N, C-alpha and C positions, 0 to 999 in steps of 0.2 A: 397801780391804776387799774380800776375795774371797768370792764367793757360789757355792754349789754348785747354785743354781737361779736361772734368769732370772726366774721368777715371784716368788720371794722378794726378789730384788734390786729388781724394779719396785715391790713393795709397800713396801720400806724406803725407796726413793727418794721415793715419794709421801708417806709418813708423815713423813719428815725435812723436808718443806716447811713443816710446822706450826711456829709460833713457839716457840722454846725447846727444840725437839726436834732433837738431833743424830743422826748416823748410828747411833751405838751405842745410844742410847735408842730410836730407831726400830726397830732390830733386836730389842731386848728386847720392845717392845710387839707387834711382828708375831709373834714366836715365842710370846708369851703367847696371842695370838688363835688360833694354830694348835693350841694345847693345849686350847682351849675347845670345847664342843660346837658342831657346825657351825651349828645353828639360832641360837645366840647371836651368832655372827659375822654371819649373815645379817640378824638383827634390827638390829645396829649399822649395817650397810651400808644397810639399808632406811630407817632413821631419818635417816641423813645425806642420803640421796637425797631423801627426802620433805621434809626441812627446806629443802634447797637449791631444790627446785622449787615448793614450796607456800607458803613464808614470805612475809609481806607487810611493808610499811612503812606505819605509820599515816599516813593522809592528812592528819591534823591536826598531829601533833608529830614524825613521822618515826621514831618508836620502832619496834622490831621487834615484829611482832604476827601472830597467826594470822588476824585478820580485818582488814577495811578500816580500822576504827577500833579502836585499842587499848583495853584494859580501863580504863586510867586516864582517857583522854579520854571514854570512854563512861559513866563513873561520875558520876551526877548529884550525888553528895555532894562531888565535888572542885570547888575554886574555879577556874574557867577564866579568871578575871581576873588571877590571879597565875601567872606563867610562869617556870619555872626553866630557864635556858639551860645545856645540858651538851654535852660533846663526843660521847659515844656511849652505847650501851645499858648499859655497865658502870657508868657514873656514875648512870644512872637507878636501877639495882639497888642501888647503894651508898646513895643518898639514901633510897630507899624502905625500906631495912633500918633506918633510924633512926626511922621512924614519926613524924617531926617536921614533915613537909611534906605539905600537903593540897591543893596547887594542881596545875597542869598542868606539862608539860615541853615543851622544844623541843630536839630532838637535831640538832646541827649536822653531825655526820658527820666531825668532825675540827677542826683549828685552822689558822688562816692561818699558812703556813710557806713563804716564798719559796724557802728553801734546798731544800725538798722538792717545789717546784713546785705548792704548794697555795695558791691565791688565793681570794678571796671567792666567785668563780663556781663553785668546786668544792664549796662548802658550801651549806647550806640557809638562808643568811642572808636572801635576798630574800623567802622566804615568811614569815619572822619579821617583817621590816619591813612587809610587806603586812598582817599581822595587827594590828600597831601602828597603821598608817594607818587601818584599818577601825574603830578604837576598841574592839577586842576585849580589850585588855590594859590593866590599871591599874598593875601593877608587874612589872618585869622583874628577875629575880635572876640575876646572872652567877655561875655556879658552875663555871667552867673551872679547870683546874689553874693554880697560881701560877707559871707558867713565862713566859719571854719571849714564846713563841707564844700562850699563853693570854691574857696581858695585851694583846698586840697585837690579838687577836681581840675581846676585850672592848671595847677602845677604838674599834675600827672600827665595831662594832655601835652603840656609844653615839653616835658621830658621825652615824650613819645615822638614828637615831630621835630625836636631840636636838630637832628642830623640833616634835615632837609632845607634848613636855612631860609624859611619863609618869614615874612614880617608877622610878628605877633603883637597885638595890642590889647589893652583892656579898657573898659569904659572908665571915664574919669570918676573920681570918688565924690561926685556931687550926690551920689547915693550913699546914705549913711551906712556905716558898718552895721551889719545884721539885718538890713532892710531887704525885702523881696522886691524884685523889679515891678511886679504887677501893681504894687501899691504906690509907686513913685508917680509924681505928677508929670504930665507930658512935657512941660518945659524943661524941668530938671533932667528927665531921662533923655530928651532930645539933645540937650547940651552935653550930657555925658557921652553920648555916641559921637557927636561932632568933635569934641575935645578929648578923644581917646588918647592914651599914652602908650609908649612901648611897654610890653609886659614885663621886661626885665626891670624897668624902673619901679614897678609895683612890688617886685620881690625885695628891692632894697629898702622900701619903706615899711616892710612888715617885720 
């Protein structure tokens, strides 16, 4: 792809680094921004800069937050004894949209995947185990996607907390095997949370 401007080429190259954005789509987006009022482009750039420099991760659940403690963890009406374990912020948003869960979350930041060089040490598993050890959790809900990596991560955490004899459940398999939570419809995902099953039962069925 030939560019008449090095500035345009640089902008397209940076935009094409985003997931799902190829060079042609990046060019279309950049040209669209050029047609917009200059202050609108500045607002976009400033919002991205501010997000990158000022955003926090909740000290309790590792969710993305504007403050040290996210709104969910700071809400006294949420049940902190029930914790839903998810991969990332997109899963928190998906479950929250169902309005069927009133507990807390724990965001792992990914799934165990040796092929991708992601082991337990790269995730926030230890802080979750520490909360279980301290007696802060009565029920742990595994809500990772039903993939091999998700099941491996569930099982690893289960073995780490097994000595502490807390209730462990997993979302019902209304979510198809291999599906990511963020793509599930709200009704199906909500029912999967409400109709969760003991984690041990899921091991017997695999």
